[in-house]
Jmol script that loads the backbone (N, CA, C; Angstrom):
load data "model"
ATOM      1  N   UNK A   1      25.782 -52.107  -0.870  1.00  0.00           N
ATOM      2  CA  UNK A   1      24.425 -52.133   0.445  1.00  0.00           C
ATOM      3  C   UNK A   1      25.972 -52.631   1.496  1.00  0.00           C
ATOM      4  N   UNK A   2      25.443 -51.533   2.741  1.00  0.00           N
ATOM      5  CA  UNK A   2      26.093 -51.928   3.885  1.00  0.00           C
ATOM      6  C   UNK A   2      26.116 -53.055   4.077  1.00  0.00           C
ATOM      7  N   UNK A   3      27.284 -53.390   4.973  1.00  0.00           N
ATOM      8  CA  UNK A   3      27.017 -54.636   5.819  1.00  0.00           C
ATOM      9  C   UNK A   3      26.133 -54.475   7.048  1.00  0.00           C
ATOM     10  N   UNK A   4      26.130 -55.441   7.784  1.00  0.00           N
ATOM     11  CA  UNK A   4      25.006 -55.374   9.038  1.00  0.00           C
ATOM     12  C   UNK A   4      25.699 -55.803  10.308  1.00  0.00           C
ATOM     13  N   UNK A   5      25.768 -54.999  11.298  1.00  0.00           N
ATOM     14  CA  UNK A   5      26.553 -55.293  12.870  1.00  0.00           C
ATOM     15  C   UNK A   5      25.444 -55.617  13.705  1.00  0.00           C
ATOM     16  N   UNK A   6      25.453 -56.502  14.479  1.00  0.00           N
ATOM     17  CA  UNK A   6      24.798 -56.426  15.653  1.00  0.00           C
ATOM     18  C   UNK A   6      25.568 -56.046  16.814  1.00  0.00           C
ATOM     19  N   UNK A   7      25.196 -55.177  17.973  1.00  0.00           N
ATOM     20  CA  UNK A   7      25.897 -54.894  18.889  1.00  0.00           C
ATOM     21  C   UNK A   7      25.378 -55.222  20.355  1.00  0.00           C
ATOM     22  N   UNK A   8      25.285 -55.962  21.033  1.00  0.00           N
ATOM     23  CA  UNK A   8      24.355 -56.053  22.222  1.00  0.00           C
ATOM     24  C   UNK A   8      25.455 -55.376  23.339  1.00  0.00           C
ATOM     25  N   UNK A   9      24.683 -54.639  24.334  1.00  0.00           N
ATOM     26  CA  UNK A   9      25.055 -54.178  25.475  1.00  0.00           C
ATOM     27  C   UNK A   9      25.652 -52.757  24.779  1.00  0.00           C
ATOM     28  N   UNK A  10      24.645 -51.989  23.575  1.00  0.00           N
ATOM     29  CA  UNK A  10      25.158 -50.775  22.931  1.00  0.00           C
ATOM     30  C   UNK A  10      25.125 -49.523  23.748  1.00  0.00           C
ATOM     31  N   UNK A  11      24.595 -49.466  24.863  1.00  0.00           N
ATOM     32  CA  UNK A  11      24.156 -48.149  25.535  1.00  0.00           C
ATOM     33  C   UNK A  11      25.405 -48.254  26.341  1.00  0.00           C
ATOM     34  N   UNK A  12      26.488 -48.697  26.324  1.00  0.00           N
ATOM     35  CA  UNK A  12      28.128 -48.451  27.316  1.00  0.00           C
ATOM     36  C   UNK A  12      29.343 -48.925  27.109  1.00  0.00           C
ATOM     37  N   UNK A  13      30.328 -48.616  27.186  1.00  0.00           N
ATOM     38  CA  UNK A  13      31.433 -49.097  27.423  1.00  0.00           C
ATOM     39  C   UNK A  13      32.035 -49.385  26.164  1.00  0.00           C
ATOM     40  N   UNK A  14      32.173 -50.729  25.998  1.00  0.00           N
ATOM     41  CA  UNK A  14      32.885 -51.225  24.503  1.00  0.00           C
ATOM     42  C   UNK A  14      31.699 -51.518  23.351  1.00  0.00           C
ATOM     43  N   UNK A  15      30.494 -51.700  23.607  1.00  0.00           N
ATOM     44  CA  UNK A  15      29.395 -51.833  23.004  1.00  0.00           C
ATOM     45  C   UNK A  15      29.096 -50.544  22.639  1.00  0.00           C
ATOM     46  N   UNK A  16      29.023 -49.198  23.564  1.00  0.00           N
ATOM     47  CA  UNK A  16      28.738 -47.698  22.456  1.00  0.00           C
ATOM     48  C   UNK A  16      30.345 -47.491  21.785  1.00  0.00           C
ATOM     49  N   UNK A  17      31.199 -47.528  22.398  1.00  0.00           N
ATOM     50  CA  UNK A  17      32.353 -47.415  21.707  1.00  0.00           C
ATOM     51  C   UNK A  17      32.316 -48.250  19.721  1.00  0.00           C
ATOM     52  N   UNK A  18      31.912 -49.478  20.101  1.00  0.00           N
ATOM     53  CA  UNK A  18      31.837 -49.790  18.797  1.00  0.00           C
ATOM     54  C   UNK A  18      30.418 -49.493  17.612  1.00  0.00           C
ATOM     55  N   UNK A  19      29.614 -49.256  18.468  1.00  0.00           N
ATOM     56  CA  UNK A  19      28.752 -48.339  17.630  1.00  0.00           C
ATOM     57  C   UNK A  19      28.924 -47.455  16.953  1.00  0.00           C
ATOM     58  N   UNK A  20      29.753 -46.373  17.666  1.00  0.00           N
ATOM     59  CA  UNK A  20      29.959 -45.196  17.524  1.00  0.00           C
ATOM     60  C   UNK A  20      30.812 -45.392  16.351  1.00  0.00           C
ATOM     61  N   UNK A  21      32.243 -46.115  16.729  1.00  0.00           N
ATOM     62  CA  UNK A  21      33.156 -46.104  15.302  1.00  0.00           C
ATOM     63  C   UNK A  21      32.595 -46.798  14.102  1.00  0.00           C
ATOM     64  N   UNK A  22      31.675 -47.900  13.934  1.00  0.00           N
ATOM     65  CA  UNK A  22      31.253 -48.469  13.146  1.00  0.00           C
ATOM     66  C   UNK A  22      29.862 -47.560  12.472  1.00  0.00           C
ATOM     67  N   UNK A  23      29.417 -46.936  12.942  1.00  0.00           N
ATOM     68  CA  UNK A  23      28.442 -46.416  12.512  1.00  0.00           C
ATOM     69  C   UNK A  23      28.241 -45.702  11.067  1.00  0.00           C
ATOM     70  N   UNK A  24      29.471 -45.364  10.330  1.00  0.00           N
ATOM     71  CA  UNK A  24      29.347 -44.646   9.024  1.00  0.00           C
ATOM     72  C   UNK A  24      30.120 -45.575   8.249  1.00  0.00           C
ATOM     73  N   UNK A  25      30.615 -47.120   8.778  1.00  0.00           N
ATOM     74  CA  UNK A  25      30.644 -47.693   7.529  1.00  0.00           C
ATOM     75  C   UNK A  25      29.781 -48.836   7.135  1.00  0.00           C
ATOM     76  N   UNK A  26      28.695 -48.850   8.576  1.00  0.00           N
ATOM     77  CA  UNK A  26      28.014 -50.264   8.564  1.00  0.00           C
ATOM     78  C   UNK A  26      26.639 -49.711   9.251  1.00  0.00           C
ATOM     79  N   UNK A  27      25.632 -50.513   8.733  1.00  0.00           N
ATOM     80  CA  UNK A  27      24.163 -50.978   8.948  1.00  0.00           C
ATOM     81  C   UNK A  27      24.330 -51.268  10.853  1.00  0.00           C
ATOM     82  N   UNK A  28      23.659 -50.763  11.628  1.00  0.00           N
ATOM     83  CA  UNK A  28      23.781 -51.155  12.677  1.00  0.00           C
ATOM     84  C   UNK A  28      22.216 -51.552  13.400  1.00  0.00           C
ATOM     85  N   UNK A  29      22.554 -52.637  14.268  1.00  0.00           N
ATOM     86  CA  UNK A  29      21.194 -53.394  14.979  1.00  0.00           C
ATOM     87  C   UNK A  29      21.869 -53.487  16.507  1.00  0.00           C
ATOM     88  N   UNK A  30      20.823 -52.654  17.327  1.00  0.00           N
ATOM     89  CA  UNK A  30      21.540 -52.411  18.592  1.00  0.00           C
ATOM     90  C   UNK A  30      20.630 -52.801  19.578  1.00  0.00           C
ATOM     91  N   UNK A  31      21.094 -53.157  20.875  1.00  0.00           N
ATOM     92  CA  UNK A  31      19.982 -53.103  22.029  1.00  0.00           C
ATOM     93  C   UNK A  31      21.300 -53.160  23.386  1.00  0.00           C
ATOM     94  N   UNK A  32      20.575 -52.630  24.165  1.00  0.00           N
ATOM     95  CA  UNK A  32      20.884 -52.668  25.433  1.00  0.00           C
ATOM     96  C   UNK A  32      19.834 -52.255  26.258  1.00  0.00           C
ATOM     97  N   UNK A  33      19.937 -52.237  27.184  1.00  0.00           N
ATOM     98  CA  UNK A  33      18.900 -51.916  28.548  1.00  0.00           C
ATOM     99  C   UNK A  33      18.605 -50.489  29.068  1.00  0.00           C
ATOM    100  N   UNK A  34      19.103 -49.724  28.960  1.00  0.00           N
ATOM    101  CA  UNK A  34      18.354 -48.330  29.177  1.00  0.00           C
ATOM    102  C   UNK A  34      17.945 -47.800  27.765  1.00  0.00           C
ATOM    103  N   UNK A  35      16.907 -47.306  28.219  1.00  0.00           N
ATOM    104  CA  UNK A  35      16.268 -46.467  27.151  1.00  0.00           C
ATOM    105  C   UNK A  35      16.542 -45.019  27.043  1.00  0.00           C
ATOM    106  N   UNK A  36      16.957 -44.196  27.588  1.00  0.00           N
ATOM    107  CA  UNK A  36      17.602 -42.918  27.423  1.00  0.00           C
ATOM    108  C   UNK A  36      18.932 -43.135  26.997  1.00  0.00           C
ATOM    109  N   UNK A  37      19.591 -43.815  27.394  1.00  0.00           N
ATOM    110  CA  UNK A  37      20.921 -44.410  26.849  1.00  0.00           C
ATOM    111  C   UNK A  37      20.828 -44.620  25.427  1.00  0.00           C
ATOM    112  N   UNK A  38      19.948 -45.600  25.381  1.00  0.00           N
ATOM    113  CA  UNK A  38      19.735 -45.884  23.956  1.00  0.00           C
ATOM    114  C   UNK A  38      19.226 -44.760  22.738  1.00  0.00           C
ATOM    115  N   UNK A  39      18.455 -43.930  23.345  1.00  0.00           N
ATOM    116  CA  UNK A  39      18.040 -42.326  22.968  1.00  0.00           C
ATOM    117  C   UNK A  39      19.270 -41.449  22.699  1.00  0.00           C
ATOM    118  N   UNK A  40      20.097 -41.489  23.375  1.00  0.00           N
ATOM    119  CA  UNK A  40      21.360 -40.920  23.406  1.00  0.00           C
ATOM    120  C   UNK A  40      22.193 -40.925  22.044  1.00  0.00           C
ATOM    121  N   UNK A  41      22.139 -42.782  21.989  1.00  0.00           N
ATOM    122  CA  UNK A  41      23.284 -43.373  21.118  1.00  0.00           C
ATOM    123  C   UNK A  41      22.444 -43.219  19.943  1.00  0.00           C
ATOM    124  N   UNK A  42      21.342 -43.200  19.542  1.00  0.00           N
ATOM    125  CA  UNK A  42      20.785 -43.031  18.115  1.00  0.00           C
ATOM    126  C   UNK A  42      20.596 -41.888  17.906  1.00  0.00           C
ATOM    127  N   UNK A  43      20.707 -40.957  18.548  1.00  0.00           N
ATOM    128  CA  UNK A  43      20.799 -39.397  18.193  1.00  0.00           C
ATOM    129  C   UNK A  43      22.585 -38.859  17.708  1.00  0.00           C
ATOM    130  N   UNK A  44      23.398 -40.030  18.344  1.00  0.00           N
ATOM    131  CA  UNK A  44      24.866 -40.164  17.925  1.00  0.00           C
ATOM    132  C   UNK A  44      25.485 -40.807  16.348  1.00  0.00           C
ATOM    133  N   UNK A  45      24.483 -42.045  16.455  1.00  0.00           N
ATOM    134  CA  UNK A  45      25.049 -42.493  15.190  1.00  0.00           C
ATOM    135  C   UNK A  45      23.986 -42.605  13.903  1.00  0.00           C
ATOM    136  N   UNK A  46      22.806 -41.525  14.320  1.00  0.00           N
ATOM    137  CA  UNK A  46      22.249 -41.094  12.989  1.00  0.00           C
ATOM    138  C   UNK A  46      21.257 -42.602  12.840  1.00  0.00           C
ATOM    139  N   UNK A  47      21.324 -41.971  11.177  1.00  0.00           N
ATOM    140  CA  UNK A  47      20.522 -43.127  10.699  1.00  0.00           C
ATOM    141  C   UNK A  47      21.358 -44.000  10.295  1.00  0.00           C
ATOM    142  N   UNK A  48      22.450 -44.545  10.907  1.00  0.00           N
ATOM    143  CA  UNK A  48      23.117 -46.015  10.552  1.00  0.00           C
ATOM    144  C   UNK A  48      22.489 -47.150  11.260  1.00  0.00           C
ATOM    145  N   UNK A  49      21.451 -46.771  12.247  1.00  0.00           N
ATOM    146  CA  UNK A  49      20.810 -47.533  13.189  1.00  0.00           C
ATOM    147  C   UNK A  49      19.522 -48.154  12.324  1.00  0.00           C
ATOM    148  N   UNK A  50      19.596 -49.316  12.047  1.00  0.00           N
ATOM    149  CA  UNK A  50      18.418 -50.090  11.303  1.00  0.00           C
ATOM    150  C   UNK A  50      17.422 -50.498  12.014  1.00  0.00           C
ATOM    151  N   UNK A  51      17.990 -50.632  13.393  1.00  0.00           N
ATOM    152  CA  UNK A  51      16.338 -51.311  14.598  1.00  0.00           C
ATOM    153  C   UNK A  51      17.477 -51.540  15.670  1.00  0.00           C
ATOM    154  N   UNK A  52      16.617 -51.361  16.796  1.00  0.00           N
ATOM    155  CA  UNK A  52      17.175 -51.234  17.918  1.00  0.00           C
ATOM    156  C   UNK A  52      16.225 -51.587  19.071  1.00  0.00           C
ATOM    157  N   UNK A  53      16.562 -52.047  19.875  1.00  0.00           N
ATOM    158  CA  UNK A  53      15.660 -52.795  21.430  1.00  0.00           C
ATOM    159  C   UNK A  53      15.850 -52.447  22.776  1.00  0.00           C
ATOM    160  N   UNK A  54      15.494 -52.182  23.684  1.00  0.00           N
ATOM    161  CA  UNK A  54      15.942 -51.820  25.016  1.00  0.00           C
ATOM    162  C   UNK A  54      15.540 -53.115  25.764  1.00  0.00           C
ATOM    163  N   UNK A  55      16.160 -54.327  26.034  1.00  0.00           N
ATOM    164  CA  UNK A  55      15.939 -55.120  27.051  1.00  0.00           C
ATOM    165  C   UNK A  55      17.251 -55.958  27.851  1.00  0.00           C
ATOM    166  N   UNK A  56      17.034 -56.969  28.530  1.00  0.00           N
ATOM    167  CA  UNK A  56      17.889 -57.727  29.162  1.00  0.00           C
ATOM    168  C   UNK A  56      18.322 -58.963  27.728  1.00  0.00           C
ATOM    169  N   UNK A  57      19.502 -59.305  27.641  1.00  0.00           N
ATOM    170  CA  UNK A  57      19.961 -59.896  26.444  1.00  0.00           C
ATOM    171  C   UNK A  57      19.815 -61.165  27.219  1.00  0.00           C
ATOM    172  N   UNK A  58      20.072 -61.707  28.592  1.00  0.00           N
ATOM    173  CA  UNK A  58      19.667 -62.573  28.942  1.00  0.00           C
ATOM    174  C   UNK A  58      18.218 -63.070  28.890  1.00  0.00           C
ATOM    175  N   UNK A  59      17.208 -62.455  28.648  1.00  0.00           N
ATOM    176  CA  UNK A  59      15.652 -62.795  28.974  1.00  0.00           C
ATOM    177  C   UNK A  59      15.372 -63.788  27.254  1.00  0.00           C
ATOM    178  N   UNK A  60      15.336 -65.217  27.426  1.00  0.00           N
ATOM    179  CA  UNK A  60      15.080 -65.300  26.323  1.00  0.00           C
ATOM    180  C   UNK A  60      13.871 -64.961  25.586  1.00  0.00           C
ATOM    181  N   UNK A  61      12.998 -65.013  25.867  1.00  0.00           N
ATOM    182  CA  UNK A  61      11.844 -64.525  25.396  1.00  0.00           C
ATOM    183  C   UNK A  61      12.341 -63.292  24.664  1.00  0.00           C
ATOM    184  N   UNK A  62      12.535 -62.457  25.213  1.00  0.00           N
ATOM    185  CA  UNK A  62      12.944 -60.900  24.634  1.00  0.00           C
ATOM    186  C   UNK A  62      14.026 -61.200  23.527  1.00  0.00           C
ATOM    187  N   UNK A  63      14.954 -62.175  23.700  1.00  0.00           N
ATOM    188  CA  UNK A  63      16.172 -62.160  22.762  1.00  0.00           C
ATOM    189  C   UNK A  63      15.762 -63.045  21.378  1.00  0.00           C
ATOM    190  N   UNK A  64      14.826 -63.682  21.503  1.00  0.00           N
ATOM    191  CA  UNK A  64      14.271 -64.290  20.495  1.00  0.00           C
ATOM    192  C   UNK A  64      12.895 -63.258  19.687  1.00  0.00           C
ATOM    193  N   UNK A  65      12.344 -62.716  20.207  1.00  0.00           N
ATOM    194  CA  UNK A  65      11.557 -61.982  19.807  1.00  0.00           C
ATOM    195  C   UNK A  65      12.257 -60.818  18.846  1.00  0.00           C
ATOM    196  N   UNK A  66      13.272 -60.150  19.420  1.00  0.00           N
ATOM    197  CA  UNK A  66      14.195 -59.486  18.938  1.00  0.00           C
ATOM    198  C   UNK A  66      14.718 -60.015  17.391  1.00  0.00           C
ATOM    199  N   UNK A  67      15.382 -61.089  17.392  1.00  0.00           N
ATOM    200  CA  UNK A  67      15.634 -61.818  16.551  1.00  0.00           C
ATOM    201  C   UNK A  67      14.745 -62.012  15.656  1.00  0.00           C
ATOM    202  N   UNK A  68      13.710 -62.018  15.938  1.00  0.00           N
ATOM    203  CA  UNK A  68      12.479 -62.314  14.733  1.00  0.00           C
ATOM    204  C   UNK A  68      12.336 -61.011  13.988  1.00  0.00           C
ATOM    205  N   UNK A  69      12.252 -60.167  14.893  1.00  0.00           N
ATOM    206  CA  UNK A  69      11.901 -58.359  14.428  1.00  0.00           C
ATOM    207  C   UNK A  69      13.134 -58.130  13.315  1.00  0.00           C
TER     208      UNK A  69
END
end "model"
wireframe off; spacefill off
backbone 0.3
color backbone group
């Protein structure tokens, strides 16, 4: 069973680079703010993504909801 990696800010910069680099060896849980960028990232990482959501990580209620999912 693959280990799971949670990446915040996954749709840009370092977060995106980490998602792409780790996709082969880990299952990914991704969050970012841009739905379009997330869609493009999901196409790139394929089935490595086990859960994803688009929201601002500083929003307490959204963050808790994401963690519960």
